[in-house]
C-alpha positions in Angstrom: 118.7 103.9 129.0 122.0 104.0 126.6 122.9 100.9 125.1 126.4 99.8 124.4 127.6 97.0 121.8 127.0 93.6 123.1 124.2 94.6 125.5 121.3 91.9 125.6 118.0 93.0 126.0 115.7 90.4 127.9 112.2 90.9 128.4 110.5 87.4 129.3 107.5 86.5 128.1 104.3 88.7 128.1 100.7 87.3 129.5 98.5 86.1 127.0 100.8 84.2 124.9 101.9 80.6 124.5 100.7 78.5 127.5 98.0 81.0 128.5 96.2 80.8 125.2 93.0 78.0 125.2 94.4 75.7 123.6 98.1 76.8 124.0 99.9 78.1 121.0 103.6 77.7 120.4 106.3 78.7 117.7 106.7 76.1 115.3 109.1 75.4 112.4 108.4 77.9 109.5 107.3 80.6 111.7 109.2 84.2 111.5 110.2 86.2 114.3 111.1 89.9 113.7 112.5 92.6 116.1 112.6 96.1 114.7 114.3 99.0 116.5 114.1 102.5 115.0 117.1 104.1 113.3 118.8 100.5 113.9 117.3 98.2 111.7 115.3 94.7 111.7 116.3 91.4 112.7 114.4 88.6 111.4 114.8 84.9 111.9 113.2 81.7 110.8 112.1 79.1 113.3 113.2 75.6 112.7 112.5 72.1 114.1 115.3 70.8 116.5 
């Protein structure tokens, strides 16, 4: 599917993450979240406390 500038991709949370772990695992301050799309680049964000 072609994407246009401003489109937002939302996938939800896949099974086996977060609350489904024993014990639960959550993102915390200092974690890094990266998303990479070939031929476009990489978005890298740090997680901060509220």
